[in-house]
C-alpha positions as a Markdown table, in Angstrom:
| # | Residue | x | y | z |
|---|---|---|---|---|
| 1 | Met | 106.8 | 151.1 | 147.5 |
| 2 | Leu | 104.4 | 150.7 | 150.8 |
| 3 | Thr | 105.6 | 152.0 | 153.7 |
| 4 | His | 106.8 | 149.7 | 156.3 |
| 5 | Ser | 103.4 | 150.3 | 158.8 |
| 6 | Leu | 101.1 | 149.8 | 155.6 |
| 7 | Lys | 102.9 | 146.2 | 154.6 |
| 8 | Thr | 102.9 | 145.3 | 158.4 |
| 9 | Ile | 99.0 | 145.8 | 158.3 |
| 10 | Leu | 98.4 | 144.4 | 154.7 |
| 11 | Ala | 100.6 | 141.3 | 155.5 |
| 12 | Ala | 98.6 | 140.5 | 159.1 |
| 13 | Thr | 95.2 | 141.4 | 157.2 |
| 14 | Leu | 96.1 | 138.8 | 154.2 |
| 15 | Leu | 97.0 | 136.4 | 156.9 |
| 16 | Ala | 94.2 | 136.8 | 158.9 |
| 17 | Gly | 92.0 | 136.1 | 156.0 |
| 18 | Ser | 93.8 | 132.8 | 154.6 |
| 19 | Ile | 92.2 | 130.6 | 156.7 |
| 20 | Gly | 91.7 | 127.9 | 153.9 |
| 21 | Ser | 92.7 | 124.2 | 154.0 |
| 22 | Val | 96.5 | 124.8 | 152.8 |
| 23 | Thr | 97.2 | 127.0 | 155.6 |
| 24 | Leu | 95.4 | 124.6 | 158.4 |
| 25 | Gln | 97.3 | 121.7 | 156.9 |
| 26 | Ala | 100.5 | 123.5 | 157.1 |
| 27 | Gln | 100.4 | 123.9 | 160.7 |
| 28 | Thr | 98.7 | 120.8 | 161.5 |
| 29 | Asn | 101.8 | 119.0 | 160.1 |
| 30 | Tyr | 103.9 | 121.8 | 161.5 |
| 31 | Glu | 107.7 | 120.7 | 161.0 |
| 32 | Pro | 109.8 | 123.2 | 163.2 |
| 33 | Thr | 113.0 | 124.5 | 161.2 |
| 34 | Lys | 116.5 | 123.7 | 162.0 |
| 35 | Glu | 116.6 | 127.2 | 163.6 |
| 36 | Asn | 113.8 | 126.6 | 165.4 |
| 37 | Leu | 115.0 | 123.1 | 166.7 |
| 38 | Gln | 118.1 | 124.8 | 167.7 |
| 39 | Ala | 116.4 | 127.5 | 169.7 |
| 40 | Arg | 114.5 | 124.7 | 171.8 |
| 41 | Lys | 117.6 | 123.3 | 172.4 |
| 42 | Glu | 119.5 | 126.5 | 173.8 |
| 43 | Phe | 115.7 | 127.2 | 175.7 |
| 44 | Ser | 115.8 | 124.1 | 177.4 |
| 45 | Asp | 119.8 | 124.1 | 178.3 |
| 46 | Ser | 119.0 | 127.5 | 179.9 |
| 47 | Arg | 116.8 | 126.4 | 182.7 |
| 48 | Phe | 116.0 | 129.9 | 184.3 |
| 49 | Gly | 114.3 | 132.8 | 183.1 |
| 50 | Ile | 113.0 | 135.9 | 184.6 |
| 51 | Phe | 109.1 | 136.8 | 183.9 |
| 52 | Leu | 108.1 | 140.8 | 184.2 |
| 53 | His | 104.7 | 141.9 | 184.6 |
| 54 | Trp | 104.7 | 145.5 | 184.3 |
| 55 | Gly | 101.6 | 148.1 | 182.7 |
| 56 | Ile | 99.8 | 151.0 | 183.8 |
| 57 | Tyr | 98.3 | 148.4 | 186.2 |
| 58 | Ser | 101.1 | 149.0 | 188.4 |
| 59 | Thr | 100.4 | 152.6 | 189.1 |
| 60 | Phe | 97.3 | 151.3 | 191.2 |
| 61 | Ala | 99.5 | 148.9 | 193.1 |
| 62 | Gln | 97.0 | 146.3 | 193.0 |
| 63 | Gly | 98.2 | 143.4 | 190.9 |
| 64 | Glu | 97.6 | 143.1 | 186.7 |
| 65 | Trp | 94.0 | 142.0 | 187.5 |
| 66 | Tyr | 92.7 | 145.1 | 189.4 |
| 67 | Met | 90.5 | 146.5 | 186.4 |
| 68 | Gln | 88.7 | 143.1 | 186.3 |
| 69 | Asn | 88.7 | 142.4 | 190.3 |
| 70 | Val | 86.8 | 145.6 | 191.2 |
| 71 | Pro | 85.7 | 145.9 | 188.2 |
| 72 | Leu | 86.8 | 149.4 | 186.9 |
| 73 | Asn | 85.2 | 151.3 | 183.9 |
| 74 | Arg | 87.7 | 151.0 | 181.1 |
| 75 | Asp | 87.6 | 154.8 | 180.6 |
| 76 | Glu | 88.4 | 155.7 | 184.5 |
| 77 | Tyr | 90.9 | 152.7 | 184.3 |
| 78 | Ala | 92.5 | 154.2 | 181.1 |
| 79 | Lys | 93.4 | 157.9 | 183.2 |
| 80 | Ala | 96.3 | 155.6 | 184.8 |
| 81 | Ala | 98.3 | 156.1 | 181.5 |
| 82 | Asp | 98.4 | 160.0 | 182.1 |
| 83 | Ala | 100.0 | 159.4 | 185.2 |
| 84 | Phe | 102.2 | 156.7 | 183.9 |
| 85 | Tyr | 105.9 | 158.1 | 184.3 |
| 86 | Pro | 108.7 | 155.2 | 185.1 |
| 87 | His | 111.3 | 157.9 | 185.7 |
| 88 | Arg | 113.6 | 155.5 | 187.1 |
| 89 | Phe | 113.3 | 152.6 | 184.4 |
| 90 | Asp | 116.8 | 151.7 | 183.2 |
| 91 | Ala | 116.6 | 148.6 | 181.0 |
| 92 | Glu | 120.3 | 148.3 | 181.2 |
| 93 | Lys | 120.1 | 147.9 | 184.9 |
| 94 | Trp | 116.9 | 145.4 | 184.9 |
| 95 | Val | 119.0 | 143.4 | 182.4 |
| 96 | Ser | 122.3 | 143.6 | 184.5 |
| 97 | Ser | 120.3 | 142.7 | 187.4 |
| 98 | Ile | 118.7 | 139.5 | 185.7 |
| 99 | Lys | 121.6 | 138.5 | 184.2 |
| 100 | Ala | 123.6 | 138.5 | 187.5 |
| 101 | Ala | 120.9 | 136.2 | 188.9 |
| 102 | Gly | 122.1 | 133.4 | 186.5 |
| 103 | Ala | 118.9 | 134.0 | 184.2 |
| 104 | Lys | 119.5 | 133.1 | 180.8 |
| 105 | Tyr | 116.1 | 134.8 | 179.2 |
| 106 | Ile | 113.2 | 137.7 | 180.1 |
| 107 | Cys | 109.9 | 137.5 | 179.4 |
| 108 | Phe | 108.2 | 140.8 | 179.0 |
| 109 | Thr | 104.4 | 141.7 | 179.1 |
| 110 | Thr | 104.3 | 143.8 | 176.0 |
| 111 | Arg | 100.5 | 143.9 | 176.3 |
| 112 | His | 98.4 | 142.4 | 179.5 |
| 113 | His | 94.8 | 141.6 | 179.1 |
| 114 | Asp | 93.8 | 145.3 | 179.9 |
| 115 | Gly | 95.0 | 146.5 | 176.7 |
| 116 | Phe | 97.9 | 148.6 | 177.1 |
| 117 | Ser | 100.4 | 148.3 | 174.7 |
| 118 | Leu | 104.1 | 149.2 | 176.2 |
| 119 | Trp | 105.8 | 149.6 | 172.4 |
| 120 | Asp | 105.2 | 152.5 | 169.9 |
| 121 | Thr | 102.7 | 150.4 | 168.1 |
| 122 | Arg | 100.6 | 152.3 | 165.2 |
| 123 | Gln | 97.5 | 149.9 | 165.6 |
| 124 | Ser | 96.2 | 151.7 | 168.7 |
| 125 | Asp | 96.7 | 155.1 | 170.4 |
| 126 | Tyr | 96.4 | 153.0 | 173.7 |
| 127 | Asn | 100.1 | 152.8 | 174.3 |
| 128 | Ile | 103.4 | 153.8 | 176.0 |
| 129 | Met | 104.1 | 156.8 | 173.6 |
| 130 | His | 100.8 | 158.3 | 174.7 |
| 131 | Thr | 101.7 | 159.0 | 178.4 |
| 132 | Pro | 104.2 | 161.6 | 180.0 |
| 133 | Tyr | 106.9 | 159.0 | 179.8 |
| 134 | Gly | 106.5 | 158.8 | 176.0 |
| 135 | Lys | 109.3 | 156.4 | 175.3 |
| 136 | Asp | 109.5 | 152.7 | 174.0 |
| 137 | Val | 109.8 | 150.4 | 176.5 |
| 138 | Val | 110.2 | 147.2 | 174.4 |
| 139 | Arg | 112.7 | 149.1 | 172.6 |
| 140 | Gln | 114.8 | 149.7 | 175.2 |
| 141 | Leu | 114.4 | 146.5 | 176.8 |
| 142 | Ala | 115.0 | 144.8 | 173.4 |
| 143 | Asp | 118.3 | 146.9 | 172.8 |
| 144 | Ala | 119.4 | 146.1 | 176.4 |
| 145 | Cys | 118.9 | 142.5 | 176.2 |
| 146 | His | 120.9 | 142.4 | 172.5 |
| 147 | Arg | 123.7 | 144.4 | 174.0 |
| 148 | Gln | 124.2 | 142.0 | 176.9 |
| 149 | Gly | 123.2 | 138.8 | 175.2 |
| 150 | Ile | 120.0 | 137.7 | 176.9 |
| 151 | Lys | 117.2 | 136.1 | 175.2 |
| 152 | Leu | 113.9 | 138.4 | 175.2 |
| 153 | His | 110.5 | 136.4 | 175.1 |
| 154 | Leu | 107.4 | 138.8 | 174.6 |
| 155 | Tyr | 104.2 | 137.7 | 176.5 |
| 156 | Tyr | 101.1 | 138.8 | 174.6 |
| 157 | Ser | 97.4 | 138.8 | 175.7 |
| 158 | His | 94.9 | 137.2 | 173.3 |
| 159 | Ile | 91.8 | 138.9 | 175.2 |
| 160 | Asp | 91.2 | 142.6 | 176.1 |
| 161 | Trp | 89.1 | 144.0 | 178.8 |
| 162 | Thr | 88.9 | 147.4 | 176.8 |
| 163 | Arg | 88.5 | 146.9 | 173.0 |
| 164 | Asp | 84.9 | 146.7 | 171.7 |
| 165 | Asp | 85.8 | 144.2 | 168.9 |
| 166 | Tyr | 87.3 | 141.7 | 171.3 |
| 167 | Pro | 84.4 | 138.8 | 171.8 |
| 168 | Thr | 83.9 | 139.0 | 175.7 |
| 169 | Gly | 84.4 | 135.5 | 177.5 |
| 170 | Arg | 84.3 | 134.8 | 181.1 |
| 171 | Thr | 86.1 | 138.0 | 182.1 |
| 172 | Gly | 85.8 | 141.6 | 181.2 |
| 173 | His | 82.1 | 141.9 | 181.8 |
| 174 | Gly | 82.3 | 144.9 | 184.2 |
| 175 | Thr | 84.4 | 147.5 | 182.2 |
| 176 | Gly | 82.0 | 148.9 | 180.0 |
| 177 | Lys | 82.8 | 147.3 | 176.4 |
| 178 | Asp | 79.9 | 147.5 | 174.0 |
| 179 | Pro | 78.8 | 143.7 | 173.1 |
| 180 | Lys | 77.1 | 145.1 | 169.7 |
| 181 | Lys | 80.4 | 145.9 | 168.3 |
| 182 | Glu | 82.3 | 142.7 | 168.8 |
| 183 | Asn | 84.2 | 141.8 | 165.7 |
| 184 | Trp | 86.4 | 138.6 | 166.1 |
| 185 | Thr | 87.7 | 139.4 | 162.2 |
| 186 | Ser | 88.7 | 143.0 | 163.4 |
| 187 | Tyr | 90.3 | 142.2 | 166.4 |
| 188 | Tyr | 92.4 | 139.3 | 165.0 |
| 189 | Gln | 93.6 | 141.7 | 162.2 |
| 190 | Phe | 94.6 | 143.9 | 164.9 |
| 191 | Met | 96.4 | 141.5 | 167.2 |
| 192 | Asn | 98.4 | 140.0 | 163.9 |
| 193 | Ala | 99.1 | 143.8 | 162.7 |
| 194 | Gln | 100.5 | 144.2 | 166.7 |
| 195 | Leu | 102.6 | 140.7 | 166.3 |
| 196 | Thr | 103.7 | 141.7 | 162.9 |
| 197 | Glu | 105.1 | 145.0 | 164.7 |
| 198 | Leu | 107.2 | 142.8 | 167.5 |
| 199 | Leu | 108.6 | 140.5 | 165.1 |
| 200 | Thr | 110.2 | 142.7 | 162.6 |
| 201 | Asn | 111.2 | 146.0 | 164.5 |
| 202 | Tyr | 112.9 | 144.8 | 167.5 |
| 203 | Gly | 115.5 | 142.6 | 166.3 |
| 204 | Glu | 115.8 | 138.7 | 167.3 |
| 205 | Ile | 113.1 | 137.5 | 169.8 |
| 206 | Gly | 113.2 | 134.3 | 171.5 |
| 207 | Ala | 109.5 | 133.4 | 171.8 |
| 208 | Ile | 106.0 | 134.6 | 171.9 |
| 209 | Trp | 104.1 | 133.8 | 175.2 |
| 210 | Phe | 100.5 | 134.0 | 174.7 |
| 211 | Asp | 97.9 | 134.2 | 177.7 |
| 212 | Gly | 94.0 | 134.0 | 177.5 |
| 213 | His | 92.8 | 131.3 | 175.8 |
| 214 | Trp | 91.3 | 130.2 | 179.0 |
| 215 | Asp | 89.0 | 133.3 | 178.5 |
| 216 | His | 86.5 | 131.3 | 176.2 |
| 217 | Asp | 86.8 | 127.9 | 177.9 |
| 218 | Lys | 83.1 | 127.8 | 179.4 |
| 219 | Asp | 81.7 | 128.9 | 175.8 |
| 220 | Ser | 78.9 | 126.5 | 174.8 |
| 221 | Val | 80.2 | 126.5 | 171.5 |
| 222 | Pro | 84.1 | 126.0 | 171.0 |
| 223 | Phe | 85.7 | 129.2 | 170.3 |
| 224 | Asp | 88.2 | 129.3 | 167.4 |
| 225 | Trp | 91.2 | 131.6 | 168.1 |
| 226 | Gln | 92.5 | 130.6 | 164.5 |
| 227 | Leu | 95.7 | 129.9 | 166.3 |
| 228 | Pro | 97.2 | 128.0 | 163.4 |
| 229 | Glu | 97.2 | 131.1 | 161.1 |
| 230 | Gln | 98.6 | 133.3 | 163.8 |
| 231 | Tyr | 101.3 | 130.6 | 164.9 |
| 232 | Glu | 102.3 | 130.3 | 161.0 |
| 233 | Leu | 102.7 | 134.3 | 160.8 |
| 234 | Ile | 105.2 | 134.0 | 163.7 |
| 235 | His | 107.1 | 131.3 | 162.1 |
| 236 | Arg | 107.2 | 133.0 | 159.1 |
| 237 | Leu | 108.4 | 136.3 | 160.5 |
| 238 | Gln | 111.2 | 134.8 | 162.7 |
| 239 | Pro | 111.5 | 131.1 | 162.1 |
| 240 | Ala | 113.6 | 130.3 | 165.3 |
| 241 | Cys | 110.9 | 132.3 | 167.4 |
| 242 | Leu | 109.2 | 129.8 | 169.8 |
| 243 | Val | 105.6 | 129.7 | 170.4 |
| 244 | Gly | 103.9 | 129.0 | 173.6 |
| 245 | Asn | 100.6 | 129.2 | 175.1 |
| 246 | Asn | 99.5 | 129.4 | 178.5 |
| 247 | His | 96.1 | 127.7 | 177.8 |
| 248 | His | 96.5 | 125.0 | 180.5 |
| 249 | Ile | 95.7 | 121.9 | 178.1 |
| 250 | Thr | 97.6 | 119.7 | 175.6 |
| 251 | Pro | 99.7 | 121.8 | 173.3 |
| 252 | Tyr | 98.5 | 122.6 | 170.0 |
| 253 | Pro | 100.5 | 122.0 | 166.6 |
| 254 | Gly | 102.6 | 124.8 | 165.8 |
| 255 | Glu | 103.5 | 125.4 | 169.3 |
| 256 | Asp | 107.2 | 124.9 | 170.4 |
| 257 | Ile | 107.3 | 124.9 | 174.2 |
| 258 | Gln | 105.0 | 123.5 | 176.8 |
| 259 | Ile | 103.8 | 125.9 | 179.6 |
| 260 | Phe | 102.9 | 125.0 | 183.3 |
| 261 | Glu | 101.6 | 127.7 | 185.5 |
| 262 | Arg | 102.2 | 128.0 | 189.1 |
| 263 | Asp | 103.2 | 124.1 | 189.3 |
| 264 | Val | 106.2 | 121.7 | 188.4 |
| 265 | Pro | 105.2 | 119.6 | 185.4 |
| 266 | Gly | 103.3 | 116.4 | 186.8 |
| 267 | Glu | 102.1 | 118.5 | 189.9 |
| 268 | Asn | 98.6 | 120.4 | 189.8 |
| 269 | Lys | 98.6 | 122.1 | 193.3 |
| 270 | Ala | 97.2 | 125.2 | 192.2 |
| 271 | Gly | 94.4 | 123.6 | 189.7 |
| 272 | Leu | 96.0 | 125.1 | 186.3 |
| 273 | Ser | 98.3 | 122.6 | 185.4 |
| 274 | Gly | 96.6 | 119.2 | 185.1 |
| 275 | Gln | 97.5 | 118.6 | 181.6 |
| 276 | Ala | 99.8 | 115.7 | 180.4 |
| 277 | Ile | 103.5 | 116.1 | 179.9 |
| 278 | Gly | 104.2 | 116.3 | 176.6 |
| 279 | Arg | 107.6 | 116.0 | 174.5 |
| 280 | Leu | 108.1 | 119.8 | 173.9 |
| 281 | Pro | 110.3 | 121.7 | 176.0 |
| 282 | Leu | 108.7 | 122.4 | 179.4 |
| 283 | Glu | 108.3 | 125.6 | 181.5 |
| 284 | Thr | 107.0 | 126.4 | 184.7 |
| 285 | Cys | 105.8 | 130.0 | 185.7 |
| 286 | Gln | 105.8 | 131.2 | 189.0 |
| 287 | Thr | 105.7 | 134.3 | 191.2 |
| 288 | Met | 108.0 | 135.2 | 193.9 |
| 289 | Asn | 105.6 | 136.2 | 196.1 |
| 290 | Gly | 101.8 | 136.0 | 195.6 |
| 291 | Met | 101.3 | 138.4 | 192.6 |
| 292 | Trp | 102.2 | 138.9 | 188.9 |
| 293 | Gly | 101.8 | 142.7 | 188.8 |
| 294 | Tyr | 103.1 | 145.0 | 191.6 |
| 295 | Lys | 101.1 | 144.7 | 194.7 |
| 296 | Val | 102.2 | 147.2 | 197.1 |
| 297 | Ala | 100.5 | 144.9 | 200.4 |
| 298 | Asp | 102.2 | 141.8 | 198.9 |
| 299 | Gln | 105.4 | 141.6 | 200.5 |
| 300 | Asn | 105.2 | 137.7 | 201.4 |
| 301 | Tyr | 108.2 | 136.7 | 199.3 |
| 302 | Asn | 109.5 | 133.4 | 199.3 |
| 303 | Ser | 112.9 | 132.7 | 201.1 |
| 304 | Thr | 115.8 | 132.5 | 198.6 |
| 305 | Thr | 116.0 | 128.5 | 199.8 |
| 306 | Glu | 112.8 | 128.2 | 198.9 |
| 307 | Leu | 113.3 | 129.6 | 195.4 |
| 308 | Ile | 116.2 | 127.7 | 194.6 |
| 309 | Arg | 114.5 | 124.5 | 195.9 |
| 310 | Leu | 111.9 | 125.1 | 193.2 |
| 311 | Leu | 114.3 | 125.8 | 190.5 |
| 312 | Val | 115.7 | 122.7 | 191.6 |
| 313 | Arg | 112.7 | 120.5 | 191.6 |
| 314 | Thr | 111.7 | 122.1 | 188.1 |
| 315 | Ala | 114.8 | 121.3 | 186.4 |
| 316 | Ala | 114.7 | 117.9 | 187.8 |
| 317 | Lys | 111.5 | 117.5 | 185.7 |
| 318 | Gly | 113.5 | 118.7 | 182.7 |
| 319 | Ala | 111.9 | 122.3 | 182.5 |
| 320 | Asn | 112.9 | 125.9 | 182.9 |
| 321 | Leu | 111.7 | 128.0 | 185.8 |
| 322 | Leu | 110.5 | 131.4 | 184.7 |
| 323 | Leu | 110.5 | 133.2 | 188.0 |
| 324 | Asn | 108.2 | 136.4 | 188.1 |
| 325 | Val | 109.0 | 139.7 | 189.1 |
| 326 | Gly | 106.5 | 142.8 | 189.2 |
| 327 | Pro | 108.3 | 146.1 | 188.6 |
| 328 | Gln | 106.9 | 149.1 | 190.6 |
| 329 | Pro | 105.3 | 152.0 | 188.8 |
| 330 | Asn | 108.2 | 154.2 | 189.1 |
| 331 | Gly | 110.2 | 151.6 | 186.9 |
| 332 | Glu | 112.3 | 150.3 | 189.6 |
| 333 | Leu | 112.6 | 146.3 | 190.5 |
| 334 | Pro | 111.2 | 145.9 | 193.8 |
| 335 | Ala | 114.3 | 145.8 | 196.6 |
| 336 | Thr | 113.3 | 142.5 | 197.9 |
| 337 | Ala | 113.2 | 140.7 | 194.6 |
| 338 | Leu | 116.7 | 142.0 | 193.7 |
| 339 | Ala | 117.8 | 140.7 | 197.0 |
| 340 | Arg | 116.6 | 137.4 | 196.0 |
| 341 | Met | 118.0 | 137.4 | 192.3 |
| 342 | Lys | 121.4 | 138.1 | 193.6 |
| 343 | Glu | 121.5 | 135.3 | 196.1 |
| 344 | Met | 120.0 | 132.8 | 193.5 |
| 345 | Gly | 122.9 | 134.2 | 191.0 |
| 346 | Glu | 125.4 | 133.5 | 193.6 |
| 347 | Trp | 124.4 | 130.2 | 194.3 |
| 348 | Leu | 124.1 | 129.3 | 190.8 |
| 349 | Glu | 127.7 | 130.7 | 190.2 |
| 350 | Gln | 128.5 | 127.9 | 192.4 |
| 351 | Asn | 126.3 | 125.3 | 191.6 |
| 352 | Gly | 125.1 | 125.7 | 188.0 |
| 353 | Gln | 126.6 | 122.9 | 186.6 |
| 354 | Ala | 124.0 | 120.7 | 188.0 |
| 355 | Ile | 121.2 | 123.1 | 186.6 |
| 356 | Tyr | 122.1 | 124.5 | 183.2 |
| 357 | Arg | 122.0 | 121.9 | 180.0 |
| 358 | Thr | 120.6 | 119.0 | 182.5 |
| 359 | Glu | 117.9 | 116.8 | 182.0 |
| 360 | Ala | 115.7 | 115.1 | 184.5 |
| 361 | Gly | 117.7 | 112.6 | 186.1 |
| 362 | Gly | 114.9 | 110.0 | 186.7 |
| 363 | Ile | 115.8 | 109.7 | 190.2 |
| 364 | Gln | 114.0 | 110.6 | 193.5 |
| 365 | Met | 112.9 | 110.0 | 196.9 |
| 366 | Gly | 109.6 | 111.8 | 197.2 |
| 367 | Asp | 110.3 | 115.6 | 198.0 |
| 368 | Ser | 113.3 | 114.7 | 199.8 |
| 369 | Leu | 115.6 | 114.2 | 196.9 |
| 370 | Val | 115.7 | 114.6 | 193.0 |
| 371 | Ser | 118.2 | 114.5 | 190.4 |
| 372 | Thr | 119.3 | 115.8 | 187.2 |
| 373 | Arg | 121.8 | 114.7 | 184.6 |
| 374 | Arg | 124.2 | 116.1 | 182.0 |
| 375 | Gly | 125.5 | 113.2 | 180.0 |
| 376 | Gln | 127.0 | 110.9 | 182.1 |
| 377 | Val | 127.1 | 113.0 | 185.1 |
| 378 | Leu | 124.2 | 112.4 | 187.7 |
| 379 | Tyr | 123.3 | 115.1 | 190.2 |
| 380 | Leu | 121.4 | 114.1 | 193.5 |
| 381 | His | 119.8 | 117.0 | 195.2 |
| 382 | Val | 119.0 | 116.6 | 198.7 |
| 383 | Leu | 116.1 | 118.9 | 199.6 |
| 384 | Asp | 115.3 | 117.8 | 203.1 |
| 385 | Pro | 117.9 | 118.6 | 205.6 |
| 386 | Asn | 116.5 | 115.8 | 207.9 |
| 387 | Leu | 117.4 | 113.3 | 205.3 |
| 388 | Thr | 120.0 | 110.9 | 206.6 |
| 389 | Glu | 120.7 | 108.0 | 204.1 |
| 390 | Ile | 120.2 | 107.5 | 200.4 |
| 391 | Asp | 119.0 | 104.6 | 199.0 |
| 392 | Val | 117.9 | 104.5 | 195.3 |
| 393 | Asn | 118.4 | 102.9 | 191.9 |
| 394 | Val | 120.9 | 104.0 | 189.5 |
| 395 | Pro | 120.6 | 102.9 | 186.1 |
| 396 | Ala | 124.7 | 102.3 | 185.6 |
| 397 | Arg | 127.7 | 101.4 | 187.1 |
| 398 | Ile | 129.1 | 104.1 | 189.4 |
| 399 | Arg | 132.6 | 105.5 | 188.6 |
| 400 | Glu | 132.9 | 108.0 | 191.7 |
| 401 | Ile | 130.8 | 109.8 | 194.0 |
| 402 | Thr | 131.7 | 113.6 | 195.2 |
| 403 | Asn | 130.4 | 116.3 | 197.0 |
| 404 | Leu | 129.9 | 119.3 | 194.8 |
| 405 | Ala | 130.4 | 121.8 | 197.0 |
| 406 | Thr | 134.1 | 120.4 | 198.3 |
| 407 | Gly | 135.1 | 118.0 | 195.8 |
| 408 | Glu | 135.5 | 115.5 | 198.5 |
| 409 | Lys | 134.9 | 111.8 | 197.5 |
| 410 | Met | 132.1 | 110.6 | 199.4 |
| 411 | Gln | 131.7 | 106.8 | 200.9 |
| 412 | Tyr | 128.9 | 104.7 | 199.1 |
| 413 | Met | 127.7 | 101.2 | 198.4 |
| 414 | Phe | 126.8 | 99.8 | 195.2 |
| 415 | Arg | 125.1 | 96.5 | 194.6 |
| 416 | Arg | 122.8 | 95.1 | 191.8 |
| 417 | Asn | 122.3 | 98.8 | 190.6 |
| 418 | Arg | 121.2 | 100.0 | 194.5 |
| 419 | Leu | 122.9 | 103.1 | 195.7 |
| 420 | Thr | 122.9 | 103.5 | 199.4 |
| 421 | Met | 124.8 | 105.9 | 201.5 |
| 422 | Pro | 124.7 | 108.1 | 204.3 |
| 423 | Val | 124.2 | 112.0 | 203.9 |
| 424 | Ser | 124.7 | 114.8 | 206.8 |
| 425 | Val | 123.1 | 117.9 | 205.5 |
| 426 | Pro | 124.9 | 121.2 | 206.7 |
| 427 | Glu | 122.4 | 123.5 | 208.3 |
| 428 | Asp | 121.1 | 126.6 | 206.2 |
| 429 | Cys | 121.8 | 124.4 | 202.9 |
| 430 | Pro | 119.2 | 124.8 | 200.4 |
| 431 | Asp | 120.2 | 122.2 | 198.2 |
| 432 | Tyr | 122.7 | 119.5 | 199.4 |
| 433 | Ile | 124.3 | 118.2 | 195.8 |
| 434 | Ile | 126.0 | 114.9 | 195.4 |
| 435 | Lys | 128.1 | 114.4 | 192.2 |
| 436 | Val | 127.8 | 110.6 | 190.6 |
| 437 | Glu | 130.0 | 110.2 | 187.7 |
| 438 | Leu | 128.7 | 107.0 | 185.9 |
């Protein structure tokens, strides 16, 4: 019999070569399995996840793009691997803290643009096993997630600033790669072999979260990422595994979620999320402070109130919030991030019914009031403490209106589907929630 690693490489290589009309047609007419559709529903119901950007770049404490921004020669940068020893990393503590925050899933950077892999991959020696730490981080995190009942999603970069065979796009020009050795076929097979490892050796994976497609968005000739074949590989290995791609454009066939970077769907303040909102489950990814990866000078964290309101505004669009934390080089989550997560968890413990398993409520008053809905219950979220009156259209008769926090009935007027009522928001209230039973 073939060894597991040889079968892994062979399967990925064969798939990479199957670029014929049959494969393309299958993905163009992609029909998700029952397991996949159920996973989509569970994903949408969860509404809140934690993103973890961690790698050898954390040793520089300058963010995950440090290699590109300086730029650094890849051989000099790689010396950080010989100093990577996160002796305080404890996967169980990470997962426990994230669960206590009220998050339902984790998305972890298995391999970022610097090309360093955080698992025991057989496709490259540039990985966590060749560091002083020498332990499979993905294995530990996957085991902890499975034990504690939280979904694990895996981030995987489509680009690489260190491998010669990756066809360089608009980034990675100062890292010392040899452009004469670019070989897309080789690189594509490498990626698929790694994805096969992640989807066969680490139990159930909730999603593969791709990034880097934008690296070739300035090419004079459109770059063929061969996504249909890669997406088909993922769905073959784990039919329930969701595929998302942070490409900032309309989703391709074969994708199961639509991602918006640094913006609530429908907004484009950061300039990265101008695409139209589709019919797939939605996710907004955003940082707690300014960076994704750990940056020692970036202590400008958003307040808990700001983060709660971001979560509420995202849920009011029918989307999940994937909130980022950049772990420190020693393996600990930053104290400020832990504090924010703890406070968000306490708030969700009291108010989670207005967030989890909800859909967009369809009612809003600018940025002052948004809404979520679960069945025949509508939740009005007052986010402006200075708002004194609500005046909105409600699409059905009202049976009762109560203050979610106290359970007390509230006075209101309802005429011709128009709801008007006075409100008085307490001081320091991040979200004043009114429960409307229809």
